[in-house]
mmCIF file as Biopython writes it, N, C-alpha, C and O atoms, coordinates in Angstrom:
data_model
#
loop_
_atom_site.group_PDB
_atom_site.id
_atom_site.type_symbol
_atom_site.label_atom_id
_atom_site.label_alt_id
_atom_site.label_comp_id
_atom_site.label_asym_id
_atom_site.label_entity_id
_atom_site.label_seq_id
_atom_site.pdbx_PDB_ins_code
_atom_site.Cartn_x
_atom_site.Cartn_y
_atom_site.Cartn_z
_atom_site.occupancy
_atom_site.B_iso_or_equiv
_atom_site.auth_seq_id
_atom_site.auth_asym_id
_atom_site.pdbx_PDB_model_num
ATOM 1   N N  . MET A ? 1  ? 107.030 92.124 61.835  1.0 0.0 1  A 1 
ATOM 2   C CA . MET A ? 1  ? 106.932 90.679 62.447  1.0 0.0 1  A 1 
ATOM 3   C C  . MET A ? 1  ? 105.161 90.883 62.771  1.0 0.0 1  A 1 
ATOM 4   O O  . MET A ? 1  ? 104.620 91.986 62.840  1.0 0.0 1  A 1 
ATOM 5   N N  . GLU A ? 2  ? 104.588 89.817 62.909  1.0 0.0 2  A 1 
ATOM 6   C CA . GLU A ? 2  ? 103.018 90.048 62.689  1.0 0.0 2  A 1 
ATOM 7   C C  . GLU A ? 2  ? 102.874 90.374 64.554  1.0 0.0 2  A 1 
ATOM 8   O O  . GLU A ? 2  ? 103.552 90.103 65.545  1.0 0.0 2  A 1 
ATOM 9   N N  . THR A ? 3  ? 101.359 91.223 64.223  1.0 0.0 3  A 1 
ATOM 10  C CA . THR A ? 3  ? 101.101 91.474 65.292  1.0 0.0 3  A 1 
ATOM 11  C C  . THR A ? 3  ? 101.063 90.496 67.018  1.0 0.0 3  A 1 
ATOM 12  O O  . THR A ? 3  ? 101.679 90.578 68.081  1.0 0.0 3  A 1 
ATOM 13  N N  . GLY A ? 4  ? 100.041 89.689 66.490  1.0 0.0 4  A 1 
ATOM 14  C CA . GLY A ? 4  ? 99.630  88.620 67.127  1.0 0.0 4  A 1 
ATOM 15  C C  . GLY A ? 4  ? 100.833 87.739 67.620  1.0 0.0 4  A 1 
ATOM 16  O O  . GLY A ? 4  ? 100.867 87.804 68.849  1.0 0.0 4  A 1 
ATOM 17  N N  . PRO A ? 5  ? 101.596 87.127 67.241  1.0 0.0 5  A 1 
ATOM 18  C CA . PRO A ? 5  ? 102.760 86.565 67.562  1.0 0.0 5  A 1 
ATOM 19  C C  . PRO A ? 5  ? 103.884 87.421 68.425  1.0 0.0 5  A 1 
ATOM 20  O O  . PRO A ? 5  ? 104.485 86.937 69.384  1.0 0.0 5  A 1 
ATOM 21  N N  . ALA A ? 6  ? 104.017 88.369 68.081  1.0 0.0 6  A 1 
ATOM 22  C CA . ALA A ? 6  ? 104.845 89.505 69.021  1.0 0.0 6  A 1 
ATOM 23  C C  . ALA A ? 6  ? 104.543 89.485 70.082  1.0 0.0 6  A 1 
ATOM 24  O O  . ALA A ? 6  ? 105.351 89.263 70.984  1.0 0.0 6  A 1 
ATOM 25  N N  . ILE A ? 7  ? 103.085 89.749 70.308  1.0 0.0 7  A 1 
ATOM 26  C CA . ILE A ? 7  ? 102.321 90.233 71.478  1.0 0.0 7  A 1 
ATOM 27  C C  . ILE A ? 7  ? 102.872 88.992 72.265  1.0 0.0 7  A 1 
ATOM 28  O O  . ILE A ? 7  ? 103.591 89.067 73.261  1.0 0.0 7  A 1 
ATOM 29  N N  . PHE A ? 8  ? 102.442 87.879 71.692  1.0 0.0 8  A 1 
ATOM 30  C CA . PHE A ? 8  ? 102.507 86.258 72.495  1.0 0.0 8  A 1 
ATOM 31  C C  . PHE A ? 8  ? 104.094 86.105 72.820  1.0 0.0 8  A 1 
ATOM 32  O O  . PHE A ? 8  ? 104.323 85.703 73.961  1.0 0.0 8  A 1 
ATOM 33  N N  . ALA A ? 9  ? 104.960 86.302 72.192  1.0 0.0 9  A 1 
ATOM 34  C CA . ALA A ? 9  ? 106.282 86.037 72.491  1.0 0.0 9  A 1 
ATOM 35  C C  . ALA A ? 9  ? 106.375 86.900 73.559  1.0 0.0 9  A 1 
ATOM 36  O O  . ALA A ? 9  ? 106.688 86.432 74.653  1.0 0.0 9  A 1 
ATOM 37  N N  . ALA A ? 10 ? 106.089 88.457 73.397  1.0 0.0 10 A 1 
ATOM 38  C CA . ALA A ? 10 ? 106.502 89.277 74.234  1.0 0.0 10 A 1 
ATOM 39  C C  . ALA A ? 10 ? 106.449 88.811 75.538  1.0 0.0 10 A 1 
ATOM 40  O O  . ALA A ? 10 ? 107.352 88.529 76.325  1.0 0.0 10 A 1 
ATOM 41  N N  . ALA A ? 11 ? 104.860 88.766 75.670  1.0 0.0 11 A 1 
ATOM 42  C CA . ALA A ? 11 ? 104.101 88.367 76.997  1.0 0.0 11 A 1 
ATOM 43  C C  . ALA A ? 11 ? 105.189 86.950 77.577  1.0 0.0 11 A 1 
ATOM 44  O O  . ALA A ? 11 ? 105.893 87.114 78.573  1.0 0.0 11 A 1 
ATOM 45  N N  . VAL A ? 12 ? 105.189 85.867 76.956  1.0 0.0 12 A 1 
ATOM 46  C CA . VAL A ? 12 ? 106.125 84.694 77.372  1.0 0.0 12 A 1 
ATOM 47  C C  . VAL A ? 12 ? 107.241 85.349 78.250  1.0 0.0 12 A 1 
ATOM 48  O O  . VAL A ? 12 ? 107.415 85.197 79.459  1.0 0.0 12 A 1 
ATOM 49  N N  . PHE A ? 13 ? 108.062 86.223 77.240  1.0 0.0 13 A 1 
ATOM 50  C CA . PHE A ? 13 ? 109.666 86.404 77.595  1.0 0.0 13 A 1 
ATOM 51  C C  . PHE A ? 13 ? 109.172 87.319 79.022  1.0 0.0 13 A 1 
ATOM 52  O O  . PHE A ? 13 ? 109.693 87.055 80.106  1.0 0.0 13 A 1 
ATOM 53  N N  . LEU A ? 14 ? 108.105 88.426 78.894  1.0 0.0 14 A 1 
ATOM 54  C CA . LEU A ? 14 ? 108.388 89.223 80.098  1.0 0.0 14 A 1 
ATOM 55  C C  . LEU A ? 14 ? 107.787 88.235 81.189  1.0 0.0 14 A 1 
ATOM 56  O O  . LEU A ? 14 ? 108.328 88.390 82.284  1.0 0.0 14 A 1 
ATOM 57  N N  . LEU A ? 15 ? 106.894 87.349 81.161  1.0 0.0 15 A 1 
ATOM 58  C CA . LEU A ? 15 ? 106.440 86.641 82.470  1.0 0.0 15 A 1 
ATOM 59  C C  . LEU A ? 15 ? 107.045 85.487 82.726  1.0 0.0 15 A 1 
ATOM 60  O O  . LEU A ? 15 ? 106.649 84.912 83.739  1.0 0.0 15 A 1 
ATOM 61  N N  . PHE A ? 16 ? 108.247 84.756 81.847  1.0 0.0 16 A 1 
ATOM 62  C CA . PHE A ? 16 ? 109.156 84.302 82.301  1.0 0.0 16 A 1 
ATOM 63  C C  . PHE A ? 16 ? 110.402 84.983 82.973  1.0 0.0 16 A 1 
ATOM 64  O O  . PHE A ? 16 ? 111.151 84.441 83.786  1.0 0.0 16 A 1 
ATOM 65  N N  . GLY A ? 17 ? 110.500 86.353 82.460  1.0 0.0 17 A 1 
ATOM 66  C CA . GLY A ? 17 ? 111.794 86.919 83.019  1.0 0.0 17 A 1 
ATOM 67  C C  . GLY A ? 17 ? 111.448 87.299 84.762  1.0 0.0 17 A 1 
ATOM 68  O O  . GLY A ? 17 ? 112.084 86.971 85.764  1.0 0.0 17 A 1 
ATOM 69  N N  . ALA A ? 18 ? 110.190 88.109 84.627  1.0 0.0 18 A 1 
ATOM 70  C CA . ALA A ? 18 ? 110.025 88.446 85.662  1.0 0.0 18 A 1 
ATOM 71  C C  . ALA A ? 18 ? 109.674 87.342 86.887  1.0 0.0 18 A 1 
ATOM 72  O O  . ALA A ? 18 ? 109.843 87.583 88.083  1.0 0.0 18 A 1 
ATOM 73  N N  . ALA A ? 19 ? 109.129 86.032 86.317  1.0 0.0 19 A 1 
ATOM 74  C CA . ALA A ? 19 ? 109.215 84.877 87.416  1.0 0.0 19 A 1 
ATOM 75  C C  . ALA A ? 19 ? 110.444 84.737 87.734  1.0 0.0 19 A 1 
ATOM 76  O O  . ALA A ? 19 ? 110.893 85.073 88.830  1.0 0.0 19 A 1 
ATOM 77  N N  . LEU A ? 20 ? 111.222 84.148 86.665  1.0 0.0 20 A 1 
ATOM 78  C CA . LEU A ? 20 ? 112.785 84.070 87.456  1.0 0.0 20 A 1 
ATOM 79  C C  . LEU A ? 20 ? 113.071 84.815 88.269  1.0 0.0 20 A 1 
ATOM 80  O O  . LEU A ? 20 ? 113.231 84.373 89.407  1.0 0.0 20 A 1 
ATOM 81  N N  . LEU A ? 21 ? 113.219 86.000 88.055  1.0 0.0 21 A 1 
ATOM 82  C CA . LEU A ? 21 ? 113.535 87.298 88.856  1.0 0.0 21 A 1 
ATOM 83  C C  . LEU A ? 21 ? 113.458 87.319 90.258  1.0 0.0 21 A 1 
ATOM 84  O O  . LEU A ? 21 ? 114.158 87.694 91.199  1.0 0.0 21 A 1 
ATOM 85  N N  . ALA A ? 22 ? 112.057 86.637 90.024  1.0 0.0 22 A 1 
ATOM 86  C CA . ALA A ? 22 ? 111.110 86.678 91.548  1.0 0.0 22 A 1 
ATOM 87  C C  . ALA A ? 22 ? 111.492 85.820 92.266  1.0 0.0 22 A 1 
ATOM 88  O O  . ALA A ? 22 ? 111.855 86.152 93.394  1.0 0.0 22 A 1 
ATOM 89  N N  . TRP A ? 23 ? 111.551 84.303 91.837  1.0 0.0 23 A 1 
ATOM 90  C CA . TRP A ? 23 ? 112.108 83.100 92.526  1.0 0.0 23 A 1 
ATOM 91  C C  . TRP A ? 23 ? 113.411 83.362 92.709  1.0 0.0 23 A 1 
ATOM 92  O O  . TRP A ? 23 ? 113.799 83.073 93.841  1.0 0.0 23 A 1 
ATOM 93  N N  . THR A ? 24 ? 114.020 83.697 92.168  1.0 0.0 24 A 1 
ATOM 94  C CA . THR A ? 24 ? 115.603 83.621 92.398  1.0 0.0 24 A 1 
ATOM 95  C C  . THR A ? 24 ? 115.905 84.992 93.773  1.0 0.0 24 A 1 
ATOM 96  O O  . THR A ? 24 ? 116.828 85.068 94.584  1.0 0.0 24 A 1 
ATOM 97  N N  . GLY A ? 25 ? 114.969 85.710 93.606  1.0 0.0 25 A 1 
ATOM 98  C CA . GLY A ? 25 ? 115.238 87.098 94.850  1.0 0.0 25 A 1 
ATOM 99  C C  . GLY A ? 25 ? 114.424 86.091 96.132  1.0 0.0 25 A 1 
ATOM 100 O O  . GLY A ? 25 ? 115.005 86.264 97.204  1.0 0.0 25 A 1 
ATOM 101 N N  . ALA A ? 26 ? 113.470 85.300 96.225  1.0 0.0 26 A 1 
ATOM 102 C CA . ALA A ? 26 ? 113.052 84.592 97.175  1.0 0.0 26 A 1 
ATOM 103 C C  . ALA A ? 26 ? 113.575 83.416 97.900  1.0 0.0 26 A 1 
ATOM 104 O O  . ALA A ? 26 ? 113.252 82.998 99.011  1.0 0.0 26 A 1 
ATOM 105 N N  . ARG A ? 27 ? 114.675 82.841 96.837  1.0 0.0 27 A 1 
ATOM 106 C CA . ARG A ? 27 ? 116.006 82.137 97.091  1.0 0.0 27 A 1 
ATOM 107 C C  . ARG A ? 27 ? 117.025 82.649 97.978  1.0 0.0 27 A 1 
ATOM 108 O O  . ARG A ? 27 ? 117.608 82.177 98.954  1.0 0.0 27 A 1 
ATOM 109 N N  . VAL A ? 28 ? 117.074 83.819 97.322  1.0 0.0 28 A 1 
ATOM 110 C CA . VAL A ? 28 ? 118.372 84.564 98.073  1.0 0.0 28 A 1 
ATOM 111 C C  . VAL A ? 28 ? 117.658 84.726 99.406  1.0 0.0 28 A 1 
ATOM 112 O O  . VAL A ? 28 ? 118.051 84.097 100.388 1.0 0.0 28 A 1 
ATOM 113 N N  . ARG A ? 29 ? 116.837 85.380 99.452  1.0 0.0 29 A 1 
ATOM 114 C CA . ARG A ? 29 ? 116.407 85.820 100.726 1.0 0.0 29 A 1 
ATOM 115 C C  . ARG A ? 29 ? 116.331 85.131 101.693 1.0 0.0 29 A 1 
ATOM 116 O O  . ARG A ? 29 ? 116.658 85.458 102.834 1.0 0.0 29 A 1 
ATOM 117 N N  . HIS A ? 30 ? 115.677 83.601 101.171 1.0 0.0 30 A 1 
ATOM 118 C CA . HIS A ? 30 ? 115.434 82.644 102.139 1.0 0.0 30 A 1 
ATOM 119 C C  . HIS A ? 30 ? 116.882 82.037 102.604 1.0 0.0 30 A 1 
ATOM 120 O O  . HIS A ? 30 ? 116.898 81.446 103.684 1.0 0.0 30 A 1 
ATOM 121 N N  . ARG A ? 31 ? 117.962 82.132 101.944 1.0 0.0 31 A 1 
ATOM 122 C CA . ARG A ? 31 ? 119.349 81.819 101.601 1.0 0.0 31 A 1 
ATOM 123 C C  . ARG A ? 31 ? 119.270 80.320 101.302 1.0 0.0 31 A 1 
ATOM 124 O O  . ARG A ? 31 ? 120.236 79.557 101.323 1.0 0.0 31 A 1 
ATOM 125 N N  . ALA A ? 32 ? 118.128 80.021 101.049 1.0 0.0 32 A 1 
ATOM 126 C CA . ALA A ? 32 ? 118.280 78.659 99.833  1.0 0.0 32 A 1 
ATOM 127 C C  . ALA A ? 32 ? 118.995 78.535 98.597  1.0 0.0 32 A 1 
ATOM 128 O O  . ALA A ? 32 ? 119.081 79.531 97.878  1.0 0.0 32 A 1 
ATOM 129 N N  . PRO A ? 33 ? 119.497 77.499 98.264  1.0 0.0 33 A 1 
ATOM 130 C CA . PRO A ? 33 ? 120.342 77.368 97.030  1.0 0.0 33 A 1 
ATOM 131 C C  . PRO A ? 33 ? 119.069 77.547 96.008  1.0 0.0 33 A 1 
ATOM 132 O O  . PRO A ? 33 ? 117.883 77.220 96.048  1.0 0.0 33 A 1 
ATOM 133 N N  . VAL A ? 34 ? 120.090 78.375 94.879  1.0 0.0 34 A 1 
ATOM 134 C CA . VAL A ? 34 ? 119.064 78.616 93.618  1.0 0.0 34 A 1 
ATOM 135 C C  . VAL A ? 34 ? 119.167 77.618 92.688  1.0 0.0 34 A 1 
ATOM 136 O O  . VAL A ? 34 ? 118.140 77.357 92.062  1.0 0.0 34 A 1 
ATOM 137 N N  . ALA A ? 35 ? 120.139 77.012 92.453  1.0 0.0 35 A 1 
ATOM 138 C CA . ALA A ? 35 ? 120.315 75.657 91.765  1.0 0.0 35 A 1 
ATOM 139 C C  . ALA A ? 35 ? 120.800 74.631 92.510  1.0 0.0 35 A 1 
ATOM 140 O O  . ALA A ? 35 ? 121.849 74.984 93.050  1.0 0.0 35 A 1 
ATOM 141 N N  . GLU A ? 36 ? 120.460 73.385 92.805  1.0 0.0 36 A 1 
ATOM 142 C CA . GLU A ? 36 ? 121.149 72.511 93.437  1.0 0.0 36 A 1 
ATOM 143 C C  . GLU A ? 36 ? 122.292 72.029 92.944  1.0 0.0 36 A 1 
ATOM 144 O O  . GLU A ? 36 ? 122.255 71.508 91.828  1.0 0.0 36 A 1 
ATOM 145 N N  . GLY A ? 37 ? 123.529 72.101 93.665  1.0 0.0 37 A 1 
ATOM 146 C CA . GLY A ? 37 ? 124.799 71.345 93.599  1.0 0.0 37 A 1 
ATOM 147 C C  . GLY A ? 37 ? 125.539 72.462 93.117  1.0 0.0 37 A 1 
ATOM 148 O O  . GLY A ? 37 ? 126.742 72.204 93.057  1.0 0.0 37 A 1 
ATOM 149 N N  . VAL A ? 38 ? 125.124 74.049 92.616  1.0 0.0 38 A 1 
ATOM 150 C CA . VAL A ? 38 ? 125.853 74.811 91.975  1.0 0.0 38 A 1 
ATOM 151 C C  . VAL A ? 38 ? 126.098 75.758 93.102  1.0 0.0 38 A 1 
ATOM 152 O O  . VAL A ? 38 ? 125.122 75.918 93.835  1.0 0.0 38 A 1 
ATOM 153 N N  . ARG A ? 39 ? 127.255 76.470 93.429  1.0 0.0 39 A 1 
ATOM 154 C CA . ARG A ? 39 ? 127.660 77.473 94.438  1.0 0.0 39 A 1 
ATOM 155 C C  . ARG A ? 39 ? 126.400 78.801 93.915  1.0 0.0 39 A 1 
ATOM 156 O O  . ARG A ? 39 ? 125.818 79.053 92.861  1.0 0.0 39 A 1 
ATOM 157 N N  . PRO A ? 40 ? 126.412 79.289 95.047  1.0 0.0 40 A 1 
ATOM 158 C CA . PRO A ? 40 ? 125.643 80.688 94.943  1.0 0.0 40 A 1 
ATOM 159 C C  . PRO A ? 40 ? 126.169 81.539 94.458  1.0 0.0 40 A 1 
ATOM 160 O O  . PRO A ? 40 ? 125.560 82.320 93.726  1.0 0.0 40 A 1 
ATOM 161 N N  . VAL A ? 41 ? 127.526 81.656 94.731  1.0 0.0 41 A 1 
ATOM 162 C CA . VAL A ? 41 ? 128.019 82.619 93.847  1.0 0.0 41 A 1 
ATOM 163 C C  . VAL A ? 41 ? 128.067 83.013 92.010  1.0 0.0 41 A 1 
ATOM 164 O O  . VAL A ? 41 ? 128.137 84.046 91.345  1.0 0.0 41 A 1 
ATOM 165 N N  . VAL A ? 42 ? 127.981 81.483 91.711  1.0 0.0 42 A 1 
ATOM 166 C CA . VAL A ? 42 ? 127.942 81.461 90.266  1.0 0.0 42 A 1 
ATOM 167 C C  . VAL A ? 42 ? 126.261 81.411 89.950  1.0 0.0 42 A 1 
ATOM 168 O O  . VAL A ? 42 ? 125.802 82.000 88.972  1.0 0.0 42 A 1 
ATOM 169 N N  . ALA A ? 43 ? 125.616 80.832 90.656  1.0 0.0 43 A 1 
ATOM 170 C CA . ALA A ? 43 ? 123.978 80.434 90.173  1.0 0.0 43 A 1 
ATOM 171 C C  . ALA A ? 43 ? 123.681 81.798 90.296  1.0 0.0 43 A 1 
ATOM 172 O O  . ALA A ? 43 ? 123.797 82.351 89.202  1.0 0.0 43 A 1 
ATOM 173 N N  . VAL A ? 44 ? 123.251 82.769 91.442  1.0 0.0 44 A 1 
ATOM 174 C CA . VAL A ? 44 ? 122.684 83.941 91.512  1.0 0.0 44 A 1 
ATOM 175 C C  . VAL A ? 44 ? 122.857 84.491 90.304  1.0 0.0 44 A 1 
ATOM 176 O O  . VAL A ? 44 ? 121.872 84.509 89.565  1.0 0.0 44 A 1 
ATOM 177 N N  . PRO A ? 45 ? 124.320 85.149 89.746  1.0 0.0 45 A 1 
ATOM 178 C CA . PRO A ? 45 ? 124.603 85.826 89.096  1.0 0.0 45 A 1 
ATOM 179 C C  . PRO A ? 45 ? 123.803 85.591 87.372  1.0 0.0 45 A 1 
ATOM 180 O O  . PRO A ? 45 ? 123.366 86.363 86.519  1.0 0.0 45 A 1 
ATOM 181 N N  . LEU A ? 46 ? 123.931 84.117 87.501  1.0 0.0 46 A 1 
ATOM 182 C CA . LEU A ? 46 ? 123.337 83.531 85.885  1.0 0.0 46 A 1 
ATOM 183 C C  . LEU A ? 46 ? 121.651 83.412 85.697  1.0 0.0 46 A 1 
ATOM 184 O O  . LEU A ? 46 ? 120.835 83.250 84.789  1.0 0.0 46 A 1 
ATOM 185 N N  . ALA A ? 47 ? 121.679 83.582 87.012  1.0 0.0 47 A 1 
ATOM 186 C CA . ALA A ? 47 ? 119.689 83.783 87.257  1.0 0.0 47 A 1 
ATOM 187 C C  . ALA A ? 47 ? 119.462 84.959 86.939  1.0 0.0 47 A 1 
ATOM 188 O O  . ALA A ? 47 ? 118.746 85.219 85.972  1.0 0.0 47 A 1 
ATOM 189 N N  . VAL A ? 48 ? 119.942 85.755 87.579  1.0 0.0 48 A 1 
ATOM 190 C CA . VAL A ? 48 ? 119.659 87.305 87.146  1.0 0.0 48 A 1 
ATOM 191 C C  . VAL A ? 48 ? 120.115 87.297 85.622  1.0 0.0 48 A 1 
ATOM 192 O O  . VAL A ? 48 ? 119.157 87.570 84.900  1.0 0.0 48 A 1 
ATOM 193 N N  . LEU A ? 49 ? 120.959 87.132 85.116  1.0 0.0 49 A 1 
ATOM 194 C CA . LEU A ? 49 ? 121.241 87.474 83.562  1.0 0.0 49 A 1 
ATOM 195 C C  . LEU A ? 49 ? 119.917 86.763 82.899  1.0 0.0 49 A 1 
ATOM 196 O O  . LEU A ? 49 ? 118.921 87.264 82.376  1.0 0.0 49 A 1 
ATOM 197 N N  . ALA A ? 50 ? 120.169 85.863 83.048  1.0 0.0 50 A 1 
ATOM 198 C CA . ALA A ? 50 ? 118.784 84.945 82.536  1.0 0.0 50 A 1 
ATOM 199 C C  . ALA A ? 50 ? 117.761 85.264 82.563  1.0 0.0 50 A 1 
ATOM 200 O O  . ALA A ? 50 ? 116.916 85.096 81.683  1.0 0.0 50 A 1 
ATOM 201 N N  . GLY A ? 51 ? 117.597 85.974 83.945  1.0 0.0 51 A 1 
ATOM 202 C CA . GLY A ? 51 ? 116.096 86.648 83.768  1.0 0.0 51 A 1 
ATOM 203 C C  . GLY A ? 51 ? 116.046 88.034 83.136  1.0 0.0 51 A 1 
ATOM 204 O O  . GLY A ? 51 ? 115.166 88.407 82.361  1.0 0.0 51 A 1 
ATOM 205 N N  . GLY A ? 52 ? 116.902 88.628 83.477  1.0 0.0 52 A 1 
ATOM 206 C CA . GLY A ? 52 ? 117.135 90.453 82.669  1.0 0.0 52 A 1 
ATOM 207 C C  . GLY A ? 52 ? 116.952 90.234 81.048  1.0 0.0 52 A 1 
ATOM 208 O O  . GLY A ? 52 ? 116.135 90.807 80.327  1.0 0.0 52 A 1 
ATOM 209 N N  . THR A ? 53 ? 118.104 89.080 80.602  1.0 0.0 53 A 1 
ATOM 210 C CA . THR A ? 53 ? 117.766 88.792 79.217  1.0 0.0 53 A 1 
ATOM 211 C C  . THR A ? 53 ? 116.563 88.687 78.881  1.0 0.0 53 A 1 
ATOM 212 O O  . THR A ? 53 ? 116.268 89.448 77.960  1.0 0.0 53 A 1 
ATOM 213 N N  . ALA A ? 54 ? 115.407 87.790 79.405  1.0 0.0 54 A 1 
ATOM 214 C CA . ALA A ? 54 ? 113.972 87.489 78.866  1.0 0.0 54 A 1 
ATOM 215 C C  . ALA A ? 54 ? 113.487 88.733 79.238  1.0 0.0 54 A 1 
ATOM 216 O O  . ALA A ? 54 ? 112.412 88.900 78.661  1.0 0.0 54 A 1 
ATOM 217 N N  . LEU A ? 55 ? 113.822 89.844 80.047  1.0 0.0 55 A 1 
ATOM 218 C CA . LEU A ? 55 ? 112.897 90.656 80.147  1.0 0.0 55 A 1 
ATOM 219 C C  . LEU A ? 55 ? 113.227 91.763 78.696  1.0 0.0 55 A 1 
ATOM 220 O O  . LEU A ? 55 ? 112.406 92.480 78.125  1.0 0.0 55 A 1 
ATOM 221 N N  . ALA A ? 56 ? 114.716 91.586 78.378  1.0 0.0 56 A 1 
ATOM 222 C CA . ALA A ? 56 ? 115.163 92.642 77.422  1.0 0.0 56 A 1 
ATOM 223 C C  . ALA A ? 56 ? 114.500 92.271 76.156  1.0 0.0 56 A 1 
ATOM 224 O O  . ALA A ? 56 ? 114.253 93.110 75.290  1.0 0.0 56 A 1 
ATOM 225 N N  . LEU A ? 57 ? 114.179 90.886 76.031  1.0 0.0 57 A 1 
ATOM 226 C CA . LEU A ? 57 ? 113.891 90.229 74.766  1.0 0.0 57 A 1 
ATOM 227 C C  . LEU A ? 57 ? 112.490 90.519 74.817  1.0 0.0 57 A 1 
ATOM 228 O O  . LEU A ? 57 ? 112.050 90.528 73.667  1.0 0.0 57 A 1 
ATOM 229 N N  . GLY A ? 58 ? 111.336 90.833 75.926  1.0 0.0 58 A 1 
ATOM 230 C CA . GLY A ? 58 ? 109.995 91.129 75.733  1.0 0.0 58 A 1 
ATOM 231 C C  . GLY A ? 58 ? 109.932 92.557 75.436  1.0 0.0 58 A 1 
ATOM 232 O O  . GLY A ? 58 ? 109.000 92.974 74.747  1.0 0.0 58 A 1 
ATOM 233 N N  . VAL A ? 59 ? 110.882 93.400 75.911  1.0 0.0 59 A 1 
ATOM 234 C CA . VAL A ? 59 ? 110.489 94.743 75.634  1.0 0.0 59 A 1 
ATOM 235 C C  . VAL A ? 59 ? 110.923 94.892 74.406  1.0 0.0 59 A 1 
ATOM 236 O O  . VAL A ? 59 ? 110.398 95.775 73.728  1.0 0.0 59 A 1 
ATOM 237 N N  . TRP A ? 60 ? 111.877 94.147 73.887  1.0 0.0 60 A 1 
ATOM 238 C CA . TRP A ? 60 ? 112.424 94.529 72.239  1.0 0.0 60 A 1 
ATOM 239 C C  . TRP A ? 60 ? 111.390 93.916 71.592  1.0 0.0 60 A 1 
ATOM 240 O O  . TRP A ? 60 ? 111.141 94.377 70.478  1.0 0.0 60 A 1 
ATOM 241 N N  . CYS A ? 61 ? 110.689 92.972 71.989  1.0 0.0 61 A 1 
ATOM 242 C CA . CYS A ? 61 ? 109.457 91.941 70.945  1.0 0.0 61 A 1 
ATOM 243 C C  . CYS A ? 61 ? 108.090 93.473 70.984  1.0 0.0 61 A 1 
ATOM 244 O O  . CYS A ? 61 ? 107.385 93.909 70.074  1.0 0.0 61 A 1 
ATOM 245 N N  . LEU A ? 62 ? 108.187 93.812 72.154  1.0 0.0 62 A 1 
ATOM 246 C CA . LEU A ? 62 ? 106.967 94.543 72.061  1.0 0.0 62 A 1 
ATOM 247 C C  . LEU A ? 62 ? 107.202 96.337 71.081  1.0 0.0 62 A 1 
ATOM 248 O O  . LEU A ? 62 ? 106.400 97.089 70.528  1.0 0.0 62 A 1 
ATOM 249 N N  . ALA A ? 63 ? 108.579 96.373 71.278  1.0 0.0 63 A 1 
ATOM 250 C CA . ALA A ? 63 ? 109.061 98.002 70.383  1.0 0.0 63 A 1 
ATOM 251 C C  . ALA A ? 63 ? 108.921 97.663 68.972  1.0 0.0 63 A 1 
ATOM 252 O O  . ALA A ? 63 ? 108.601 98.564 68.196  1.0 0.0 63 A 1 
ATOM 253 N N  . ARG A ? 64 ? 109.178 96.122 68.408  1.0 0.0 64 A 1 
ATOM 254 C CA . ARG A ? 64 ? 109.421 95.979 67.197  1.0 0.0 64 A 1 
ATOM 255 C C  . ARG A ? 64 ? 107.625 96.227 66.817  1.0 0.0 64 A 1 
ATOM 256 O O  . ARG A ? 64 ? 107.374 96.467 65.636  1.0 0.0 64 A 1 
ATOM 257 N N  . LEU A ? 65 ? 106.890 96.188 67.430  1.0 0.0 65 A 1 
ATOM 258 C CA . LEU A ? 65 ? 105.126 96.622 66.962  1.0 0.0 65 A 1 
ATOM 259 C C  . LEU A ? 65 ? 104.972 97.773 66.331  1.0 0.0 65 A 1 
ATOM 260 O O  . LEU A ? 65 ? 103.850 98.141 65.984  1.0 0.0 65 A 1 
#
């Protein structure tokens, strides 16, 4: 993998994952719905899983350098 695109992809994944986890945490802390029309029991774990997956992909991209 070329260095430039790998760094860009890692930055995008890391920023998206961190933002999604922060947003989900803020919504849960304020007892606001994470996803409109979806039960929190389903929405919160899926959002955390998506954020964690994005962070893992960002770390993986950086590890491939």
